[in-house]
N, C-alpha and C positions, 0 to 999 in steps of 0.2 A: 504494499500500499504506500509507503515512504517512497519508494521509487517511484511510483507514477508521480505522486505529489511533486517531487524534486524535478522530474521530467517536464511537466506542465510547467512549473514555474520558470524554469531556463527559457521554455518556448515563448512563454509571454513575454518575458524581458527582450529576447531576440525580435519579436513580431513588433514589440513598443518601440523599439530603437528605429525599426525599418519604418514604421508608421509615423514616427516623429518627426520626420523631414518635413512633412506637412502640417502646419498648424491645425487643418481641418481633420486629419487622421483620427478614426475612431473604430475600436474594434466592433462596435455594435453594427458597421457596415459590413462585417465580415461574419456577421451571423452569431456573435458573441452576446452574451448578456450584459445588461448595464453593469451589473456588480463586477464583472471581470473589468470592464472598462474603467470603473472606478479605482479597481486594484491597481491597474495599470498606470493611471496617474498618479498614484500615491508613491508607486516605486520608480518612476520614469524620470529622466533627467531631460529638459528641455533643451534642445540641441540650438534652438533659436536665441538664446539668451547668451550674452556676451559679457563673460566674468572677466575679461582682460587678463593680461600678463602680471601675475602677482610678485614677479621677481624684478620687475622694472625699477629702476632708481627713482622714476617720477612718483611711484606709488609709496615709497618710503618717506614718511614726513621728517622734516628737518629738525634737529634738537633746539630745545629752547635753553639758552644760557644766561643767567644774568649778566645785567650791564657791567662793564668793567670801569671802575671809577680810577682817578688818579692816585688813590691810596693802594696801590699795585703791591708794596713790600708785604701787605697781610697775606698774601696768597702763597708767600714763600713758606714751606714746611719748617718746623723747628728742627732746632740741633738735635744730635741723638747721642750726646753724652749722657748716660743714665745716671752717674754720680752728681751731675752739677745739678740736675733737676730744673733746668730753666728753659723758658721757652719766650717768645715776644710778647712783651705787654702791649696793650692795646695802645694805640697812638691818638691824641686827640686830633680831630678832624681840623683844626685850625693850625696844625704843625704838620704840614705836608712838605715834605723835600721836593725842590725844583730841578734838581740837577744831581747827577751821578753821585759827586762827593758828599753831598748833602743826604742823599739816601743811604750811603755806605755809613756815614758818621750816625744818622739815626738809627740804622739797623744794629750796629755794634753797642750804641749806648742804651738800647732797649733790651739787648741779651744780656750786657752785663750787668745792669741796675736792677732786674726783676728776678727775685727770689721764688720759685714756686714753692707753695705751701705741700705738705704731705698729703698724700691721696687724693690729689686734685688733678682732673682731667679737664682741659680747657674747653673740650667738645662735649663732654657728657655731663659736667657737674656744673652747678649753679654758681653765681660768683658772690653769692651772700654768705657772710659768716666765714669768711678765710681769714685765717690768723694772719696778719702781717705787722712788719716792724713800722714804729714809729720814730721818725728822725727828730731828735732834740738835742740841745745844747748841755754841756757840763756846766758846773759852777764857774769855770774858767773859760766857757765859751766853745770849747772844740765838740764836736760831735761825741756822743756817749750816754753814760747813764748820770749818776748825778756827781760824784766824784772821778769814776772811772773812765779816761777817755779811751774809746775803741779805737780800732785800725781802720774802720771803715771812715770814709770820706763823702762829702756832698758831691753831688753832679756838678759838672761844669755849669758856671753862670748861676748855680741855685743857691738863694739867700734866705737866711733865716733872721728874724727879728726876734730877740728875747727880753723879755722884762719878769722881775720874780719879786716876792716878798718872802723876807725871812725873820725869824723872831728866835733868838737864843738867850738863854738867861745862864748866868754864872754865879754859882753860890761860893763866896768867899770868907774864910775865917782862919783865925790863928791858933790852933790847938781848941781845948774844950773850955778854956777859961774865958776866951773873949768871944763875945756874940758876933756873929757873922752876919754879913749882908750879903747884898748882890748887885750884879751888872747886867742891866739888860739892853741887849742889842738889836734894834731895828735894821734890817738892811734890805735895801731895794737894789739888786743888781740890772744893770741896762745894758745892752751890746749887740752885736750883729756878726753873724758868721757867714761867709763866702767861699764858695767852691770856686776857686780861680781856674783850676784844671779837673779833670777826672781824677787826678791822684793826689791834688793839693787843696787845703782849705785854711783859711787865716779867720781870725776872731779877734774882734776889739771890743775890750768890756770895762765899765766902770762902775763903781758900788757907792750908791749913797747910803750914808750910815748916820742914825741916831743912836747916842750912845748915852745912858744914864747910869751913874752908880748912886748906891744908897747904902750906908751904913758900913761900907767896908772897911775894914781895919787900915789904919796907916794912910789911906786915901781920902782925900776930902770928897765930900758929894759934888758931882758935877753934872752936866747934862750938854751934850754938844751936838749939833748937826752939819755935816760937812761930806765932801767927797773923799773917800776912805783912800782909794788908790784908783789907777789906770793900768790895764795889763794887755798886751798883744801877744797870742800866741799862733803857732802855725803847725801843722801836721802833714807829713809826706807819706803817701801810702806806695812803698817800693815793693811789695810783693802781693800779688792778687791770685790764688790759685782756685780756679772755678771748680777743677774737679775734686779737690779735697776741701773745698769751702773754708780756706785758710787765708787770712788776710794780716800782713804785718807792716806796721808804719813807726815813724820816729817823728817827735816833734820837740819844739824850742818854745819858749816863752820869755816875756820880760816883763816884771811887776813892778811899779813904781809908785811909792807911797805918796798921796796927795795930802794927807792931814795925820795929825798924831792921835792915834787911838790906843788906850790899854789893851784892848782885846784883839789887836792885829799882831801878827807874829813877830813885827818890828815896828817901832814907833815912826821911823822914817827910813829913808834909803831906798835902794833899787837890788830886787832880787832877780837873779837868771836861773832859770831851769830847763832841764832838757829830760827825754823818756823816750822810753821804747813801748810799744802796745802790740797785742797779738790778740785776734779774734778768730774763733773757730765756731762755724754755723753749722748746729745740727738740724734734725727733721723738726723738732719741736722749740728748741730754744737756741740761744747763742751764749758762748763763753767769752768774758773780755778779761784781759790781764794787762796790767800796766806797773812799768818800773822806773823810777825817775829820781834825780837828785836836783836840789835847789841851793844854789850859792847864794848867800845871804850878805847884804851889808847894811850899814846904819846899827842904830841903838835901840833898844826897847824901853819902854815906860821907867825901867830902873836904872837906866844909865849903861847897861852892859850891853857889848857888842851881840848883835842877833847871830844866832850859830845856824851852820848849815843844816839840812836835814835829808836823809833819805826816805822814800816812801814807796809803798806798794799798794797796788789796787788790784781787787778780784771781784768779777762781777757776774750776775746771771741775768739774762733777760729772755722773758717766755712770753710771747705773743699767744694770748688766750681767746682772742676773737679780731674781727677786722678793725675795731676802734679801739681794743684796750690791751696794754702791755704792763706786765708785773716784773720788778725788777728786785734783785737782792745784792748787796754788796757787802764786801768784807775790805775795809780800809786801814791800813798801817802805816806808821811814820817812826823813824829812829832819829829824835832831834837830838842833836849833840849836846851834851852836859844837861839835858831835861827829861832824858828817860824816853820810854816808848809810848806810843798811843795807838789804841786799836778801837775801830768804831764798825757797827754794824748799821747798815742804813737799808730800810726797806721803803719801796717806792713803786709808782704806778705812772703810766702815761694813758692819757685818754684823747683819742683823736675826735674832735666836735665836727671838724670838715675836714676835707684833703688840705686846705691851707693853714688851718688853725688846730692847735693842741694844747692840752694842760698836763703840767707834770706836778707830783707831789712827792717830797723824800720826807722820813723821819728817821734820824740818826739816833742811835743808842750808843753812848760811850762805855765800853767794856773795861778799856784800861787807859786810865788817865795820865796825862804828863801836866805841862803847864800851860798856862793862858797862851794862845786863845783856844787851845784844843782841852782843856778842862772845863767842860760845860755840864750844867745840869740837865738840861730838856732843849731840844731844839725842832723847829718845825720850818719847812721851806715849800712855798709853792710857786711856780712858774708858768708864763704863757709864752708859747712859740707861735710866730706868723711868719707863713711863706711870703716874702714881697718879690 
């Protein structure tokens, strides 16, 4: 039975192909029933229909590509150094290079200055809540933490204006038989830090001071407000290894006394300092270290020559979010003839906007020496503005 059905079907297909040459061909004209004709029409292919050549190029649609803009450097793939974890940081649209040299300089600057956060993919992840470093000056103007000067430098032509407020209290007494008093010091540091090149930065700072003494033994009560000192510092970064995230710099500075304060390391004279800094960046934090020496001149409030000092600073900086960094410092110095001094400083940085940030530092004196390092409590707040 199946054999006859298959044979009949093949016959119908063959007849339908022959009859389909004419549009009016119909199996009913040859004596077949209407059901057979309907079946033929369902399984037949009309030879009169022109399907065209599907392999011709004119039938392939053209690809739709995005319009190419003059910001063409964003199309270049990122570098492939896995340890450096760097890629192109986005460029503002109003800073588009206009020639080949400007494009190469811009490309190198964006690769060098952008540190990719851990576990971040620029194509798959969101740009929100990414931990980033916040640049701010130290107490001497150069970029770093509060006291610890890092080996990182500002970008070329980058400028940061800094103004702060500091309150320090010194409790003074001579033995247990003499009632002690205190010296209160309000300080307003003002300065500017400029990146002259991609490896060198300079800072100029001055301190406005209000110093007040109350019931301090051997010292008459007094109060004065004046400019304490003017200082100029420079820092040169001579090693920048992006593979190991290691940077090294050396710096120098001059500090000139403008007034005579009891709480200054020397009531007058000029001091010269030099230092080396080392910075190591990890996935979630950065380590900073600094070793320096200060050559002092002039005399202190007691009329003695101001001694030289050796200082060392260690700091940890941890970006915890896009706008918040936490810092911890261990600061020490060996002051010739006055003993050792050790501080621990807890600090934080908060970015309000890209060009505006706030810094706070709270020092704790662990090992005390003489004034101005023998303080009882201290608080520092500062504001940094990119100009």
